[in-house]
C-alpha positions as CSV (number, residue, x, y, z in Angstrom):
1,M,-22.3,13.1,2.9
2,K,-19.9,11.8,0.2
3,A,-16.1,12.2,0.8
4,T,-14.2,14.0,-1.9
5,P,-11.9,11.9,-4.0
6,S,-8.9,13.7,-2.2
7,K,-10.1,12.8,1.6
8,A,-11.0,9.1,0.2
9,M,-7.3,8.9,-1.2
10,T,-6.2,10.0,1.9
11,Q,-8.2,7.8,3.9
12,L,-6.8,4.9,1.6
13,I,-3.4,5.6,2.1
14,G,-3.7,5.9,6.0
15,D,-5.6,2.3,5.7
16,V,-2.7,0.8,3.5
17,R,0.1,2.3,6.0
18,N,-1.7,1.0,9.0
19,A,-2.4,-2.4,7.4
20,I,1.0,-3.3,5.8
21,P,4.0,-3.8,7.9
22,F,6.1,-1.1,6.1
23,D,9.1,-1.3,8.8
24,T,9.7,-5.0,8.7
25,P,13.4,-6.1,9.0
26,L,15.2,-7.3,5.9
27,S,16.2,-10.3,7.9
28,R,12.3,-11.1,8.3
29,L,11.3,-10.2,4.7
30,C,13.7,-12.7,3.4
31,D,13.3,-15.3,5.8
32,G,12.2,-18.9,4.2
33,P,10.1,-19.8,1.4
34,C,8.2,-16.6,-0.5
35,T,5.3,-16.6,-3.1
36,G,6.7,-13.0,-4.5
37,C,9.5,-10.7,-3.5
38,S,8.0,-9.0,-0.2
39,K,11.0,-6.5,0.0
40,K,10.4,-5.4,-3.6
41,L,6.7,-5.3,-3.2
42,L,7.0,-3.3,0.1
43,E,9.2,-0.7,-1.7
44,F,7.0,-0.6,-4.9
45,L,3.9,0.1,-2.5
46,D,5.6,2.6,-0.4
47,T,6.8,4.5,-3.4
48,E,3.4,4.6,-4.8
49,L,1.9,6.0,-1.7
50,E,4.8,8.6,-1.2
51,D,3.9,9.9,-4.9
52,W,0.3,10.2,-3.9
53,E,1.0,11.9,-0.8
54,L,3.1,14.5,-2.6
55,R,0.3,14.7,-5.2
56,L,-2.3,15.5,-2.8
57,R,-0.1,18.1,-1.0
58,Q,0.4,19.7,-4.3
59,G,-3.4,20.0,-4.9
60,D,-3.6,17.0,-7.4
61,V,-7.2,15.3,-7.2
62,P,-7.3,11.9,-7.8
63,T,-9.7,10.2,-9.9
64,L,-12.3,7.2,-8.8
65,G,-10.3,5.1,-11.1
66,D,-6.8,6.1,-9.4
67,I,-8.3,5.1,-6.1
68,Q,-9.5,1.8,-7.3
69,R,-6.0,1.0,-8.6
70,L,-4.3,1.7,-5.4
71,A,-6.8,-0.1,-3.6
72,K,-6.4,-3.0,-5.9
73,R,-2.8,-2.9,-5.8
74,S,-2.7,-2.8,-2.2
75,R,-4.9,-5.6,-1.7
76,K,-2.8,-7.8,-3.9
77,I,0.4,-7.2,-2.1
78,Y,-1.2,-7.6,1.2
79,G,-2.4,-11.0,-0.2
80,V,1.1,-11.6,-0.9
81,L,2.4,-10.7,2.4
82,R,0.0,-12.8,4.1
83,R,0.8,-16.0,2.3
84,N,4.5,-15.0,3.0
85,G,3.7,-14.9,6.6
86,L,4.3,-11.3,7.3
87,V,0.8,-10.1,8.0
88,A,-2.0,-11.8,10.0
89,N,-4.9,-12.9,8.5
């Protein structure tokens, strides 16, 4: 049985929140060389996730494109965080 778009988005949000260290201290985020601003990327992604959580609670149904865009954005940000040494491979 296929998951509904809302369930798929909820699952994606949960997976992203589990995989990405949103609670990393600022002193660690800005420690050493980086290939992108980890702090800004984490803030941006957290805002995106919060927006979708609110929209889902209000009954908004995401499209497959919405799910794919959030997944792609999350993968890219995860890659930057990995290159910056904030997440393990």
